[in-house]
Residue, then its C-alpha position, 0 to 999 in steps of 0.5 A: m381308084t389308083h391302086w398303089g399297093v404295087p408302087f409301095g410294094l415297089a418302094a418298099l423292095s428297094l427300100l428294105f435292099e438298099a438297108g443291106g447295104d453293098s453287100a446286098r447290092l452286089w448279092l442282087r445286081f444284075d450281074r452279066a456272070g452271075i446271071a450265066a452263072g444261074e444266079w436268075w433273080r438278078l434279072l428280077s432283083g437288079h431293077l429294085v437295088h441302086l446304086g445308092v441312097s440318093h439313087m434309090l430316093l431319086n427314083v422312088i420319089a419318081l415312082l410315086l409320082l409317074w404313080w399319081l399322074v397315070g396309077a388308075g389307068l389299069s387294074v393292079a392285072g395288069w401294072l403286074l404284067v407290065v412290070a414283068v414285059s417291061v422287067a423282062c424287055i431290059d433284061l433281054g435287052l441288055w443281055l443281047l444288045d448291049s454284051t459290054l456291061s458287066w453289071y446294071v443297079g437301078m429302076s430307072g429303066l422299070l419306070h419309063g415301063l410304067f409311064a409309058a403303059g400309064l400313059i395308052a392307058r390313059r389317053r382315053s381319060a386324058p388325051l391331050e394330058s397324055l398326049v403330051l406327055g408321051a411327046l415329052l417322053g419321047t423326045k427324053l428317050l431321042f436326047e439319050q440316044l443321041a446324045g447320053p443321059l439329060p444334064g446331071s442325072e449321073a452325079s444325082a444318081g452318083g453313078a452311070v446310067v444306062v441310057n439303053a435301060h429308059l429305052y427298054g424298059a419304055v417298049g416293054g411297056i409299050a408291048a404290055a399296054l398294046g397287048l392288054r388292049a388287044s385283049v380287051r378288045a378279043s373277049l367284047p361280044i360282037 
């Protein structure tokens, strides 16, 4: 069974934050100066606030699509762990490795983490599909690292795309999925 509460909760928060307009966006975005001043909520809320309505709708539609593809792969607790680890990896990556980035908004890094984790979780129930989709995800990430954002993505989002957030999110999703897999194996009786 697919646990739709997780994506609907993320989508609802994104819609709520978007309703706050520019003032909410400024107050909730990942903002390096704000975080350095102790505004820790930005480490989570920055992933749920967007550049505008079109950016938010693109991310929410992508979330629902990827959930339809891989949402049944983990339990609610497993997905919440994937969200937490992916967000932490994105935040650490942006903070430590992209020190010139002053602010960031959007769910796309988290989407990459959810997708990567879901593909790993579904590798046994849909091996060929997981392999093909994983290869496409890896190719997209490699393209972005070598050539920058996919053509048209900045125009459709309404602003700059931080491709490193996609990479950090995918790394977080993979780490969370592998950690969950290891914990399941460790709990099995020998």
